[in-house]
N, C-alpha and C positions, 0 to 999 in steps of 0.2 A: 341494527337500526340504521342501515345505510351510513355507517360511520358517524352515527348520532347527528346527522345533518350538520356537518362541521361548520358550514358557512353560517347557518342560523345560530349555532352555538357561539361562534366568534362574535356575532353581533350582540348576543346577550352578555358575553364576557366584556365587551367594550363598554356596554352600559353599566355593568357592575363595577368596573374599575374607573369609571369617569373619563375614559379616553374618547377621543374623536377619531373617526376614520378619515384619512386624507392621503392624497397621492404623494405628499412630500414626507410622510412618515413611513420609514422602513421597519424599524423596531422600536417598541416602547420599552424602556428600561424600568423595571419595577423595583429592583433593589440591587445595591452593590454590597458584596460580601468580601471584605479584604481586597477590594479593588476589582473583583470579578463580578460579572453581572448575571442576573436572572431576568430574562425578557418576558414580555407578554406571550410570545409564541411558545417559549419554554413552559410557562405556566399552563397555557391552553392544552398542550400535548399531555401534560400530567393530569389535567382535569378530565380530559377525554378518556385517558387510560383508567382513571379512578371510577368514572361513571360506568365504564364497560363492565366493571366488576360488580355493579349493583344490579340485583335481579329486578328491582322495581323500576328500572329505566326502560325496560322493554315496552314498546307500544306508545311511548311518549313522542310528541312531535318536537321539532327543533324550536318552535316558538311556544311550547307548552309552559304554562306557569309552574306546573309540577316539576318540569325539568329545571327551571330556574331555581326552584327551591332545593332540588337535589344538588345542583351546582353550588349553591350557597353552603350546603351542608358539608360537601367534600373539600371545599377550598381551604379552610383553616388547616386541616391535616396535610393537604397537598403542599401548601407553601412552607410549612414547618419541615416536611420531609425534603423539599427542594433545597432549603437553606442548610439543613443538617448534612445532606449528601455532599453539598459543595464544600462544607467545612471539613468533612472527612477526606474528600479527594485532595483538598489543599494540604491536609496533614500528611496524607500518603506520599504526595510529591516531596514535601519537606523531608520525609524519612528516606527518600530516594527510591521508592518503589516504582518500577516500570514493568510493563509487559513487553518482553522481547519477542522477536519474530518466531523463535523456536517454540516458546511457550504458547504463543497464539496458535501456531500450527498444530501443536499437540492437543490443544483444546478443540480445535476444529475437527481433528481426527476422532476424538471422543464423541463429539456431537454427531458426526456422520455414522459412527458405529452404533450409538444408542438409537438413532432414528432410521437405521438400515438404509442410509443414502450411499449409493455405490459410485456415483459419478459427479464431476464438477457441475454438469448441466442440471442434474437433479438438485444439487445444493443451491444453485442459483435460482431455480424455480421455487424452492422452498423459501428462500429469502424474499423473492418477489411477492409470494403469497402473504408474507408478513409485512410487506411494504418496507423492506429494509434493503440496504446495500451491504456489501462486505465491510465497507468502512463504518457503517452504522453498527454492525455486529461487533467489530473490533472495539469501537468506543464503548459499547455497552459492556462487553466482557472486561475491558480494562477498568471501567468504573467498579464493577463487581469485585474484581481482584483487589483494587486499591482499598475499597471499603472493608473487605474481608481481612486483608493483611493488617490494616490499622487496628481493627477490633481485636485481632489475634494478638498483636504486639502490645497494645496499650490497654486492653481490657481483660481479655480472656487469659492471657499469660500471667496475669497477676492475681488470678482467683484460685483459691485452694478450698477444698472441702474436707472438713474434719470428721472423724468418726462420731464425735458428739453431735454434729449437725445432721449426719445421716440418721443416727438413732432417734434424734428428736423429731425429724420429719416423718420417719416411719411410724413412730408412736402416734403422731397427730393425724396421719393420713392412711391408716391401715386399710381402709375401704378401697383405696386405689390399687391395692395389691391382693385383692380377693378374687377368687375364681367364682364364676357364676354357676349355681346348681343347674345341672342338665340331665335330661333323660333321653336315652336312645330307644326308639320304638320301631317296631315293624307292624304292618297292617295287612289285613285281608278284608276286602270290601265286596259285599254282594249288593248290587244296586237293585232298586225296585222299579218296575215299569210304571209309567204314568208321570204325573207332575206333582209338585209339592202341594198344589191346591186340589188335585184330583187323583188320589192314589187308588189304584185297582186293589180291592181287598184281597182277592185271590192271589194276585201277583205279590202282594205284601206278605201274605202267609207263606207262599212258596219260597220267597227270598229268605224269610226268617228260618224256615225249615232247612234250607240249604246251608245257611250260616251255622245253625246248631249242629248239623252233621259235620261240617268242617271242624268245628270246635271239638267235637267228640274225637275226631281223628287226630287232632293235635294233642289232646290229653292222652291218647293211646300211644303217643310217641312219634308220630309222623313229623318229619322236619317242616318247620314253619316256612322257610324259604321256598321249598318245593311246592307246597300247597298254595302258597301265594302266587308263585309263577304259573301254576296250572289253573287256579280257580278264582283268583281275585279279579275284580273289575276295575281296580284302581291302576293308574299309570305306574305306581310304585312296583307293580308286579315284575317289571323288567329288572328290578334290583332285589328280587325276593321279598318284596313288601317293605324294604327298608325306607324309613322316613328320615333317618339320620339323627344327629344330636339336636335336641330342641331345648332352648332355655326354659327352665321351670316356670319362669314368670310368663312365658307365652302360652302355657297350658291353661285351659279354662279351669275355673275353680271346681266345676263339677267333675271334670276328668282328674284333677289333682286328688280329689277325695277318693276316687276309684284306685288310682295308682299308688296312693299312700298306703293302702292296705295290701299291696303286693310286693313281692321281692323279685330280683332279677331272674329271668327265665319263666316267670308266670305269664299266663294269658288271661285276658279279661273275659267276663261274660260277653255274650253277644250284645252289642250296644246299638241302639237305634239312633241314627244321625240323619240330618237332612239329605245325605247322599245315599242312604240305604242302611244295611246292617253291617257293622264293623266289628272285627276282632283285633285286639292289640296285644302285642307281646313286648315286655320290657327286655331289651337286649343288654342294656347297661345303664348305670345311674351314677352320677358324680355329684357329691354333696359340695356345697360352697365352702371354701376354706380360704384362710389368709396365708399367703406365702410367708414362711419364716424370714427374718431379716437376712439370714445367710444366703438365701436364694434370691432375695429381692435387692440385695445391696447395690448391684450395678445400676438397676433402674432407679433406685432411690438417689444414688449419687448423681445421676444424670439430671433428675428433677431439681435437686438442690443446686447443682451447678447452673442450670438454666435460669433458675430464679435469681441467683446472685449475678449472673451475667446481665440479665435485664436491668437490675438495679444499678450495677456498676456502669453499664452502658449509658443509662440515662444521666448519671452523675457526670460521666465523661462528656456527654453532649452539652450539658449545662456549662461545664468548664470551657469547652471550645467556643460556645456562644459568648460567654463572658469575656474571653480574650479577643474576640473578633471585632472588627470595625464594620458595623452594619449600617448602611445608609439607605433609608427608605425613600423612594421616589413616588410612591403612591399611597395615600392615606388609607384607602379602603383595604388594600392588601396588607398594610401594616396592622390594621385592626384584625384582619383574618389571622395573621401570624400570632397576635396576642391571644386571640380566642383559641387557636390551636395549642399554644403553650399551656393554657389553663386546663385543657382537656387531659384525661388520663392517657398515658402512652399506650400504644397497641401492644398486643401480646408478643409480637415479633420484634418490638423495638422500632424506632423510627429510622428513616433513611433506607428502608428496605434491606437492612443488614441481615445476613444469615446468622443462624444459630451456631452452635459448637461444631 
């Protein structure tokens, strides 16, 4: 959206926060958190980033009332995340966490390998495409590192998962560890000349007769993959007619009734479909089942851990906020903060913190 028409967006932000544009104003301070500031431009950058994640922003103009509404919607969460991140960064610095040059270079090498970037020139081009400098990248990575290490030390390192908790979660959420019933099918298709609205009767009879003859050969023991490759009109002929594993819920009720009466290795009668005449073979069938706890224990433990992490992390943020000196310089942004605090936290936890 042409970077969301940033200038027009800035004008709307100014109106929303009650600020006035003037040549003598370089930065408007919105809030001080333990003496460190969050400025209007800081907030704008976060708002733009949040809006870019919204699919409903596409096609809106910079002065569109709908865009102003979206902006109002994202601002409470954005300002809460901004304050929480600053609190976590401050805590990380108190704990003595820093990103050294060697660690930064190691991270850069991993980024280059993962993205198949072979030269410094390519790396610089990639940064320019993202509108970043190397210093911007370092600051961003350092923030992520500090937040992650604080959460590791102050939250995750204090969480334990007991066997009782694992068993309880498993009993209450067995459906999460169930496999989906599936059927593996092969097909042979004989198409009928003409259109859906105007089928040539003679062509239809000829196609059906050909399909019946193929089925007779299948019942006599000729291999389904070979006949599919030689005689089928479907694209699946290239794979011996294999359609692959199909979730049972994706099979039509009519076909389910047909397949229910069959066992693995059976072929259907000749079936009339909109595409022509079709013969299906059941190659395999998997019934839905629930993994026993012994097999699902690791996955259950991860889910229990993540649930406890989110709860503990929110409690930790509440503690940091309570210990902080937060001085609001803008009443509208303070109201947005209070609205954001009253909303349920996101699944990932605020401040963009990573999971385990």
